[in-house]
LUMLUMDREN-2810 file (N, C-alpha, C; in Angstrom, 1 decimal):
<atoms>
<atom><aa>M</aa><ch>A</ch><at>N</at><xx>33.8</xx><yy>10.5</yy><zz>14.5</zz></atom>
<atom><aa>M</aa><ch>A</ch><at>CA</at><xx>32.8</xx><yy>9.4</yy><zz>14.7</zz></atom>
<atom><aa>M</aa><ch>A</ch><at>C</at><xx>32.4</xx><yy>8.7</yy><zz>13.6</zz></atom>
<atom><aa>S</aa><ch>A</ch><at>N</at><xx>32.0</xx><yy>7.1</yy><zz>13.8</zz></atom>
<atom><aa>S</aa><ch>A</ch><at>CA</at><xx>32.3</xx><yy>6.1</yy><zz>12.8</zz></atom>
<atom><aa>S</aa><ch>A</ch><at>C</at><xx>31.1</xx><yy>7.1</yy><zz>11.5</zz></atom>
<atom><aa>K</aa><ch>A</ch><at>N</at><xx>31.3</xx><yy>6.1</yy><zz>10.5</zz></atom>
<atom><aa>K</aa><ch>A</ch><at>CA</at><xx>29.7</xx><yy>5.9</yy><zz>9.5</zz></atom>
<atom><aa>K</aa><ch>A</ch><at>C</at><xx>28.8</xx><yy>5.3</yy><zz>10.1</zz></atom>
<atom><aa>L</aa><ch>A</ch><at>N</at><xx>28.5</xx><yy>4.3</yy><zz>11.2</zz></atom>
<atom><aa>L</aa><ch>A</ch><at>CA</at><xx>27.6</xx><yy>4.1</yy><zz>11.7</zz></atom>
<atom><aa>L</aa><ch>A</ch><at>C</at><xx>27.0</xx><yy>5.1</yy><zz>12.3</zz></atom>
<atom><aa>E</aa><ch>A</ch><at>N</at><xx>28.1</xx><yy>5.9</yy><zz>12.9</zz></atom>
<atom><aa>E</aa><ch>A</ch><at>CA</at><xx>27.4</xx><yy>6.9</yy><zz>13.9</zz></atom>
<atom><aa>E</aa><ch>A</ch><at>C</at><xx>27.0</xx><yy>8.4</yy><zz>13.7</zz></atom>
<atom><aa>T</aa><ch>A</ch><at>N</at><xx>27.8</xx><yy>8.3</yy><zz>12.8</zz></atom>
<atom><aa>T</aa><ch>A</ch><at>CA</at><xx>26.5</xx><yy>9.3</yy><zz>11.8</zz></atom>
<atom><aa>T</aa><ch>A</ch><at>C</at><xx>25.5</xx><yy>9.8</yy><zz>10.9</zz></atom>
<atom><aa>I</aa><ch>A</ch><at>N</at><xx>25.1</xx><yy>7.9</yy><zz>10.6</zz></atom>
<atom><aa>I</aa><ch>A</ch><at>CA</at><xx>24.0</xx><yy>7.9</yy><zz>10.1</zz></atom>
<atom><aa>I</aa><ch>A</ch><at>C</at><xx>22.9</xx><yy>7.5</yy><zz>10.9</zz></atom>
<atom><aa>E</aa><ch>A</ch><at>N</at><xx>23.4</xx><yy>6.8</yy><zz>12.7</zz></atom>
<atom><aa>E</aa><ch>A</ch><at>CA</at><xx>22.4</xx><yy>7.0</yy><zz>13.5</zz></atom>
<atom><aa>E</aa><ch>A</ch><at>C</at><xx>21.9</xx><yy>8.5</yy><zz>14.1</zz></atom>
<atom><aa>A</aa><ch>A</ch><at>N</at><xx>23.0</xx><yy>9.4</yy><zz>14.0</zz></atom>
<atom><aa>A</aa><ch>A</ch><at>CA</at><xx>22.2</xx><yy>10.6</yy><zz>14.4</zz></atom>
<atom><aa>A</aa><ch>A</ch><at>C</at><xx>21.7</xx><yy>11.3</yy><zz>13.2</zz></atom>
<atom><aa>E</aa><ch>A</ch><at>N</at><xx>21.7</xx><yy>10.7</yy><zz>12.0</zz></atom>
<atom><aa>E</aa><ch>A</ch><at>CA</at><xx>21.2</xx><yy>11.5</yy><zz>11.1</zz></atom>
<atom><aa>E</aa><ch>A</ch><at>C</at><xx>19.5</xx><yy>11.1</yy><zz>11.0</zz></atom>
<atom><aa>V</aa><ch>A</ch><at>N</at><xx>19.5</xx><yy>9.9</yy><zz>11.5</zz></atom>
<atom><aa>V</aa><ch>A</ch><at>CA</at><xx>18.1</xx><yy>8.8</yy><zz>11.4</zz></atom>
<atom><aa>V</aa><ch>A</ch><at>C</at><xx>17.5</xx><yy>9.4</yy><zz>12.7</zz></atom>
<atom><aa>R</aa><ch>A</ch><at>N</at><xx>17.9</xx><yy>10.0</yy><zz>14.2</zz></atom>
<atom><aa>R</aa><ch>A</ch><at>CA</at><xx>17.5</xx><yy>10.4</yy><zz>15.0</zz></atom>
<atom><aa>R</aa><ch>A</ch><at>C</at><xx>16.6</xx><yy>12.0</yy><zz>14.2</zz></atom>
<atom><aa>S</aa><ch>A</ch><at>N</at><xx>17.4</xx><yy>12.6</yy><zz>13.4</zz></atom>
<atom><aa>S</aa><ch>A</ch><at>CA</at><xx>16.5</xx><yy>13.6</yy><zz>12.8</zz></atom>
<atom><aa>S</aa><ch>A</ch><at>C</at><xx>15.7</xx><yy>14.0</yy><zz>12.4</zz></atom>
<atom><aa>L</aa><ch>A</ch><at>N</at><xx>15.3</xx><yy>12.3</yy><zz>11.5</zz></atom>
<atom><aa>L</aa><ch>A</ch><at>CA</at><xx>14.2</xx><yy>12.4</yy><zz>10.8</zz></atom>
<atom><aa>L</aa><ch>A</ch><at>C</at><xx>13.2</xx><yy>12.4</yy><zz>11.5</zz></atom>
<atom><aa>P</aa><ch>A</ch><at>N</at><xx>11.6</xx><yy>13.3</yy><zz>10.6</zz></atom>
<atom><aa>P</aa><ch>A</ch><at>CA</at><xx>10.7</xx><yy>13.1</yy><zz>11.4</zz></atom>
<atom><aa>P</aa><ch>A</ch><at>C</at><xx>10.2</xx><yy>11.6</yy><zz>11.3</zz></atom>
<atom><aa>R</aa><ch>A</ch><at>N</at><xx>9.7</xx><yy>11.5</yy><zz>12.0</zz></atom>
<atom><aa>R</aa><ch>A</ch><at>CA</at><xx>8.8</xx><yy>9.9</yy><zz>11.9</zz></atom>
<atom><aa>R</aa><ch>A</ch><at>C</at><xx>8.7</xx><yy>9.2</yy><zz>11.3</zz></atom>
<atom><aa>K</aa><ch>A</ch><at>N</at><xx>7.6</xx><yy>10.1</yy><zz>9.7</zz></atom>
<atom><aa>K</aa><ch>A</ch><at>CA</at><xx>7.0</xx><yy>9.6</yy><zz>8.7</zz></atom>
<atom><aa>K</aa><ch>A</ch><at>C</at><xx>8.3</xx><yy>9.2</yy><zz>8.0</zz></atom>
<atom><aa>Q</aa><ch>A</ch><at>N</at><xx>9.4</xx><yy>10.2</yy><zz>7.8</zz></atom>
<atom><aa>Q</aa><ch>A</ch><at>CA</at><xx>10.4</xx><yy>9.5</yy><zz>6.9</zz></atom>
<atom><aa>Q</aa><ch>A</ch><at>C</at><xx>11.2</xx><yy>8.3</yy><zz>7.8</zz></atom>
<atom><aa>A</aa><ch>A</ch><at>N</at><xx>11.4</xx><yy>8.4</yy><zz>9.3</zz></atom>
<atom><aa>A</aa><ch>A</ch><at>CA</at><xx>12.2</xx><yy>7.6</yy><zz>9.5</zz></atom>
<atom><aa>A</aa><ch>A</ch><at>C</at><xx>11.3</xx><yy>6.2</yy><zz>9.3</zz></atom>
<atom><aa>R</aa><ch>A</ch><at>N</at><xx>9.9</xx><yy>6.0</yy><zz>9.4</zz></atom>
<atom><aa>R</aa><ch>A</ch><at>CA</at><xx>9.2</xx><yy>5.2</yy><zz>9.1</zz></atom>
<atom><aa>R</aa><ch>A</ch><at>C</at><xx>9.4</xx><yy>4.5</yy><zz>7.1</zz></atom>
<atom><aa>E</aa><ch>A</ch><at>N</at><xx>9.4</xx><yy>5.4</yy><zz>6.8</zz></atom>
<atom><aa>E</aa><ch>A</ch><at>CA</at><xx>9.7</xx><yy>5.5</yy><zz>5.6</zz></atom>
<atom><aa>E</aa><ch>A</ch><at>C</at><xx>11.4</xx><yy>4.8</yy><zz>5.1</zz></atom>
<atom><aa>L</aa><ch>A</ch><at>N</at><xx>12.3</xx><yy>4.7</yy><zz>6.1</zz></atom>
<atom><aa>L</aa><ch>A</ch><at>CA</at><xx>13.7</xx><yy>4.2</yy><zz>6.1</zz></atom>
<atom><aa>L</aa><ch>A</ch><at>C</at><xx>13.6</xx><yy>2.8</yy><zz>6.8</zz></atom>
<atom><aa>Q</aa><ch>A</ch><at>N</at><xx>12.7</xx><yy>2.9</yy><zz>7.4</zz></atom>
<atom><aa>Q</aa><ch>A</ch><at>CA</at><xx>12.4</xx><yy>1.1</yy><zz>8.5</zz></atom>
<atom><aa>Q</aa><ch>A</ch><at>C</at><xx>11.8</xx><yy>0.5</yy><zz>7.2</zz></atom>
<atom><aa>D</aa><ch>A</ch><at>N</at><xx>11.1</xx><yy>0.9</yy><zz>6.4</zz></atom>
<atom><aa>D</aa><ch>A</ch><at>CA</at><xx>10.6</xx><yy>0.1</yy><zz>5.5</zz></atom>
<atom><aa>D</aa><ch>A</ch><at>C</at><xx>11.8</xx><yy>-0.6</yy><zz>4.4</zz></atom>
<atom><aa>W</aa><ch>A</ch><at>N</at><xx>12.1</xx><yy>0.7</yy><zz>4.1</zz></atom>
<atom><aa>W</aa><ch>A</ch><at>CA</at><xx>13.1</xx><yy>0.3</yy><zz>2.8</zz></atom>
<atom><aa>W</aa><ch>A</ch><at>C</at><xx>14.3</xx><yy>-0.7</yy><zz>3.5</zz></atom>
<atom><aa>L</aa><ch>A</ch><at>N</at><xx>15.0</xx><yy>-0.3</yy><zz>4.5</zz></atom>
<atom><aa>L</aa><ch>A</ch><at>CA</at><xx>15.8</xx><yy>-1.3</yy><zz>5.1</zz></atom>
<atom><aa>L</aa><ch>A</ch><at>C</at><xx>15.3</xx><yy>-2.4</yy><zz>5.7</zz></atom>
<atom><aa>A</aa><ch>A</ch><at>N</at><xx>13.6</xx><yy>-3.0</yy><zz>5.5</zz></atom>
<atom><aa>A</aa><ch>A</ch><at>CA</at><xx>13.3</xx><yy>-3.9</yy><zz>5.7</zz></atom>
<atom><aa>A</aa><ch>A</ch><at>C</at><xx>13.6</xx><yy>-5.1</yy><zz>4.8</zz></atom>
<atom><aa>D</aa><ch>A</ch><at>N</at><xx>13.2</xx><yy>-3.7</yy><zz>3.5</zz></atom>
<atom><aa>D</aa><ch>A</ch><at>CA</at><xx>13.3</xx><yy>-4.7</yy><zz>2.5</zz></atom>
<atom><aa>D</aa><ch>A</ch><at>C</at><xx>14.4</xx><yy>-4.8</yy><zz>1.6</zz></atom>
<atom><aa>Y</aa><ch>A</ch><at>N</at><xx>15.6</xx><yy>-4.3</yy><zz>1.9</zz></atom>
<atom><aa>Y</aa><ch>A</ch><at>CA</at><xx>17.1</xx><yy>-4.3</yy><zz>1.5</zz></atom>
<atom><aa>Y</aa><ch>A</ch><at>C</at><xx>17.2</xx><yy>-5.6</yy><zz>2.2</zz></atom>
<atom><aa>L</aa><ch>A</ch><at>N</at><xx>17.0</xx><yy>-5.8</yy><zz>3.6</zz></atom>
<atom><aa>L</aa><ch>A</ch><at>CA</at><xx>17.5</xx><yy>-7.2</yy><zz>4.4</zz></atom>
<atom><aa>L</aa><ch>A</ch><at>C</at><xx>17.3</xx><yy>-8.3</yy><zz>3.7</zz></atom>
<atom><aa>E</aa><ch>A</ch><at>N</at><xx>15.6</xx><yy>-8.4</yy><zz>3.7</zz></atom>
<atom><aa>E</aa><ch>A</ch><at>CA</at><xx>15.2</xx><yy>-9.2</yy><zz>2.7</zz></atom>
<atom><aa>E</aa><ch>A</ch><at>C</at><xx>15.6</xx><yy>-9.6</yy><zz>1.6</zz></atom>
<atom><aa>D</aa><ch>A</ch><at>N</at><xx>15.8</xx><yy>-8.6</yy><zz>0.6</zz></atom>
<atom><aa>D</aa><ch>A</ch><at>CA</at><xx>16.5</xx><yy>-8.5</yy><zz>-0.5</zz></atom>
<atom><aa>D</aa><ch>A</ch><at>C</at><xx>17.6</xx><yy>-9.4</yy><zz>-0.6</zz></atom>
<atom><aa>E</aa><ch>A</ch><at>N</at><xx>18.3</xx><yy>-9.3</yy><zz>0.8</zz></atom>
<atom><aa>E</aa><ch>A</ch><at>CA</at><xx>20.1</xx><yy>-9.8</yy><zz>1.0</zz></atom>
<atom><aa>E</aa><ch>A</ch><at>C</at><xx>20.1</xx><yy>-11.1</yy><zz>1.1</zz></atom>
<atom><aa>A</aa><ch>A</ch><at>N</at><xx>18.7</xx><yy>-11.5</yy><zz>1.9</zz></atom>
<atom><aa>A</aa><ch>A</ch><at>CA</at><xx>18.6</xx><yy>-12.7</yy><zz>2.7</zz></atom>
<atom><aa>A</aa><ch>A</ch><at>C</at><xx>18.4</xx><yy>-13.7</yy><zz>1.2</zz></atom>
<atom><aa>D</aa><ch>A</ch><at>N</at><xx>17.3</xx><yy>-13.1</yy><zz>0.5</zz></atom>
<atom><aa>D</aa><ch>A</ch><at>CA</at><xx>16.9</xx><yy>-14.6</yy><zz>-0.9</zz></atom>
<atom><aa>D</aa><ch>A</ch><at>C</at><xx>18.3</xx><yy>-14.3</yy><zz>-1.3</zz></atom>
<atom><aa>L</aa><ch>A</ch><at>N</at><xx>19.4</xx><yy>-13.8</yy><zz>-1.4</zz></atom>
<atom><aa>L</aa><ch>A</ch><at>CA</at><xx>20.6</xx><yy>-14.7</yy><zz>-2.3</zz></atom>
<atom><aa>L</aa><ch>A</ch><at>C</at><xx>21.7</xx><yy>-15.1</yy><zz>-1.1</zz></atom>
<atom><aa>N</aa><ch>A</ch><at>N</at><xx>21.2</xx><yy>-15.4</yy><zz>-0.1</zz></atom>
<atom><aa>N</aa><ch>A</ch><at>CA</at><xx>22.0</xx><yy>-16.0</yy><zz>1.1</zz></atom>
<atom><aa>N</aa><ch>A</ch><at>C</at><xx>22.0</xx><yy>-17.3</yy><zz>1.0</zz></atom>
<atom><aa>P</aa><ch>A</ch><at>N</at><xx>23.1</xx><yy>-18.0</yy><zz>0.5</zz></atom>
<atom><aa>P</aa><ch>A</ch><at>CA</at><xx>23.8</xx><yy>-18.9</yy><zz>0.4</zz></atom>
<atom><aa>P</aa><ch>A</ch><at>C</at><xx>22.9</xx><yy>-20.6</yy><zz>1.5</zz></atom>
<atom><aa>E</aa><ch>A</ch><at>N</at><xx>22.9</xx><yy>-20.1</yy><zz>2.3</zz></atom>
<atom><aa>E</aa><ch>A</ch><at>CA</at><xx>21.9</xx><yy>-20.6</yy><zz>4.1</zz></atom>
<atom><aa>E</aa><ch>A</ch><at>C</at><xx>20.5</xx><yy>-20.8</yy><zz>3.7</zz></atom>
<atom><aa>F</aa><ch>A</ch><at>N</at><xx>20.0</xx><yy>-19.5</yy><zz>3.1</zz></atom>
<atom><aa>F</aa><ch>A</ch><at>CA</at><xx>18.5</xx><yy>-19.7</yy><zz>2.7</zz></atom>
<atom><aa>F</aa><ch>A</ch><at>C</at><xx>18.2</xx><yy>-20.6</yy><zz>1.6</zz></atom>
<atom><aa>V</aa><ch>A</ch><at>N</at><xx>18.9</xx><yy>-20.3</yy><zz>0.8</zz></atom>
<atom><aa>V</aa><ch>A</ch><at>CA</at><xx>19.1</xx><yy>-21.1</yy><zz>-0.7</zz></atom>
<atom><aa>V</aa><ch>A</ch><at>C</at><xx>18.5</xx><yy>-22.8</yy><zz>0.1</zz></atom>
<atom><aa>A</aa><ch>A</ch><at>N</at><xx>19.7</xx><yy>-23.3</yy><zz>0.7</zz></atom>
<atom><aa>A</aa><ch>A</ch><at>CA</at><xx>19.6</xx><yy>-24.2</yy><zz>1.1</zz></atom>
<atom><aa>A</aa><ch>A</ch><at>C</at><xx>18.4</xx><yy>-25.1</yy><zz>2.5</zz></atom>
<atom><aa>S</aa><ch>A</ch><at>N</at><xx>18.0</xx><yy>-23.7</yy><zz>2.5</zz></atom>
<atom><aa>S</aa><ch>A</ch><at>CA</at><xx>16.8</xx><yy>-23.9</yy><zz>3.7</zz></atom>
<atom><aa>S</aa><ch>A</ch><at>C</at><xx>15.2</xx><yy>-24.2</yy><zz>2.6</zz></atom>
<atom><aa>V</aa><ch>A</ch><at>N</at><xx>15.7</xx><yy>-23.4</yy><zz>1.7</zz></atom>
<atom><aa>V</aa><ch>A</ch><at>CA</at><xx>13.7</xx><yy>-23.5</yy><zz>0.7</zz></atom>
<atom><aa>V</aa><ch>A</ch><at>C</at><xx>14.7</xx><yy>-25.3</yy><zz>0.3</zz></atom>
<atom><aa>E</aa><ch>A</ch><at>N</at><xx>15.8</xx><yy>-25.4</yy><zz>0.0</zz></atom>
<atom><aa>E</aa><ch>A</ch><at>CA</at><xx>15.9</xx><yy>-26.9</yy><zz>-1.2</zz></atom>
<atom><aa>E</aa><ch>A</ch><at>C</at><xx>15.8</xx><yy>-27.8</yy><zz>-0.4</zz></atom>
<atom><aa>R</aa><ch>A</ch><at>N</at><xx>16.1</xx><yy>-27.7</yy><zz>0.9</zz></atom>
<atom><aa>R</aa><ch>A</ch><at>CA</at><xx>15.6</xx><yy>-28.5</yy><zz>2.1</zz></atom>
<atom><aa>R</aa><ch>A</ch><at>C</at><xx>14.2</xx><yy>-28.9</yy><zz>2.4</zz></atom>
<atom><aa>G</aa><ch>A</ch><at>N</at><xx>13.2</xx><yy>-27.5</yy><zz>2.4</zz></atom>
<atom><aa>G</aa><ch>A</ch><at>CA</at><xx>12.0</xx><yy>-27.8</yy><zz>2.5</zz></atom>
<atom><aa>G</aa><ch>A</ch><at>C</at><xx>11.3</xx><yy>-28.2</yy><zz>1.0</zz></atom>
<atom><aa>N</aa><ch>A</ch><at>N</at><xx>11.6</xx><yy>-27.7</yy><zz>0.1</zz></atom>
<atom><aa>N</aa><ch>A</ch><at>CA</at><xx>11.0</xx><yy>-28.5</yy><zz>-1.2</zz></atom>
<atom><aa>N</aa><ch>A</ch><at>C</at><xx>11.6</xx><yy>-30.2</yy><zz>-1.6</zz></atom>
<atom><aa>A</aa><ch>A</ch><at>N</at><xx>12.5</xx><yy>-30.4</yy><zz>-1.1</zz></atom>
<atom><aa>A</aa><ch>A</ch><at>CA</at><xx>12.8</xx><yy>-32.3</yy><zz>-0.9</zz></atom>
<atom><aa>A</aa><ch>A</ch><at>C</at><xx>12.2</xx><yy>-32.9</yy><zz>0.2</zz></atom>
<atom><aa>D</aa><ch>A</ch><at>N</at><xx>11.8</xx><yy>-32.1</yy><zz>1.4</zz></atom>
<atom><aa>D</aa><ch>A</ch><at>CA</at><xx>11.0</xx><yy>-32.7</yy><zz>2.4</zz></atom>
<atom><aa>D</aa><ch>A</ch><at>C</at><xx>9.6</xx><yy>-32.8</yy><zz>2.2</zz></atom>
<atom><aa>L</aa><ch>A</ch><at>N</at><xx>8.9</xx><yy>-31.4</yy><zz>0.9</zz></atom>
<atom><aa>L</aa><ch>A</ch><at>CA</at><xx>8.1</xx><yy>-31.8</yy><zz>0.2</zz></atom>
<atom><aa>L</aa><ch>A</ch><at>C</at><xx>7.8</xx><yy>-33.2</yy><zz>-1.0</zz></atom>
<atom><aa>R</aa><ch>A</ch><at>N</at><xx>8.6</xx><yy>-32.9</yy><zz>-1.8</zz></atom>
<atom><aa>R</aa><ch>A</ch><at>CA</at><xx>8.8</xx><yy>-33.9</yy><zz>-2.7</zz></atom>
<atom><aa>R</aa><ch>A</ch><at>C</at><xx>8.3</xx><yy>-35.6</yy><zz>-2.2</zz></atom>
<atom><aa>D</aa><ch>A</ch><at>N</at><xx>9.6</xx><yy>-35.6</yy><zz>-0.9</zz></atom>
<atom><aa>D</aa><ch>A</ch><at>CA</at><xx>9.4</xx><yy>-36.9</yy><zz>-0.4</zz></atom>
<atom><aa>D</aa><ch>A</ch><at>C</at><xx>8.6</xx><yy>-36.8</yy><zz>0.8</zz></atom>
<atom><aa>G</aa><ch>A</ch><at>N</at><xx>7.3</xx><yy>-36.2</yy><zz>1.0</zz></atom>
<atom><aa>G</aa><ch>A</ch><at>CA</at><xx>6.2</xx><yy>-36.4</yy><zz>2.1</zz></atom>
<atom><aa>G</aa><ch>A</ch><at>C</at><xx>6.5</xx><yy>-36.2</yy><zz>3.3</zz></atom>
<atom><aa>R</aa><ch>A</ch><at>N</at><xx>7.5</xx><yy>-35.2</yy><zz>3.2</zz></atom>
<atom><aa>R</aa><ch>A</ch><at>CA</at><xx>8.1</xx><yy>-35.4</yy><zz>4.8</zz></atom>
<atom><aa>R</aa><ch>A</ch><at>C</at><xx>7.1</xx><yy>-34.0</yy><zz>5.4</zz></atom>
<atom><aa>A</aa><ch>A</ch><at>N</at><xx>5.9</xx><yy>-33.8</yy><zz>5.3</zz></atom>
<atom><aa>A</aa><ch>A</ch><at>CA</at><xx>5.4</xx><yy>-32.4</yy><zz>5.5</zz></atom>
<atom><aa>A</aa><ch>A</ch><at>C</at><xx>4.3</xx><yy>-33.0</yy><zz>6.6</zz></atom>
<atom><aa>R</aa><ch>A</ch><at>N</at><xx>4.0</xx><yy>-31.7</yy><zz>7.0</zz></atom>
<atom><aa>R</aa><ch>A</ch><at>CA</at><xx>2.6</xx><yy>-31.7</yy><zz>7.7</zz></atom>
<atom><aa>R</aa><ch>A</ch><at>C</at><xx>1.4</xx><yy>-30.9</yy><zz>6.8</zz></atom>
<atom><aa>V</aa><ch>A</ch><at>N</at><xx>0.6</xx><yy>-31.1</yy><zz>7.3</zz></atom>
<atom><aa>V</aa><ch>A</ch><at>CA</at><xx>-1.1</xx><yy>-30.5</yy><zz>6.3</zz></atom>
<atom><aa>V</aa><ch>A</ch><at>C</at><xx>-1.3</xx><yy>-29.5</yy><zz>7.8</zz></atom>
<atom><aa>R</aa><ch>A</ch><at>N</at><xx>-1.4</xx><yy>-27.9</yy><zz>7.8</zz></atom>
<atom><aa>R</aa><ch>A</ch><at>CA</at><xx>-2.5</xx><yy>-27.5</yy><zz>8.5</zz></atom>
<atom><aa>R</aa><ch>A</ch><at>C</at><xx>-3.2</xx><yy>-27.3</yy><zz>8.3</zz></atom>
<atom><aa>Q</aa><ch>A</ch><at>N</at><xx>-4.5</xx><yy>-28.1</yy><zz>9.0</zz></atom>
<atom><aa>Q</aa><ch>A</ch><at>CA</at><xx>-5.8</xx><yy>-28.2</yy><zz>8.2</zz></atom>
<atom><aa>Q</aa><ch>A</ch><at>C</at><xx>-6.4</xx><yy>-26.3</yy><zz>9.5</zz></atom>
<atom><aa>S</aa><ch>A</ch><at>N</at><xx>-7.2</xx><yy>-26.2</yy><zz>9.0</zz></atom>
<atom><aa>S</aa><ch>A</ch><at>CA</at><xx>-8.1</xx><yy>-25.1</yy><zz>9.5</zz></atom>
<atom><aa>S</aa><ch>A</ch><at>C</at><xx>-8.9</xx><yy>-25.2</yy><zz>9.8</zz></atom>
</atoms>
């Protein structure tokens, strides 16, 4: 059994409340990792350049 299969089996045995806590933790973990991803950083920099150069749409409510 692979490490992933072992983890999956353990997750299936968790009570729903703990599984949801794990889901929240995993989402935070992946989000933090995305913050450091060079592609994400480049996307933010492009967005900032668009705003600086007036290439942005303003959403009106």
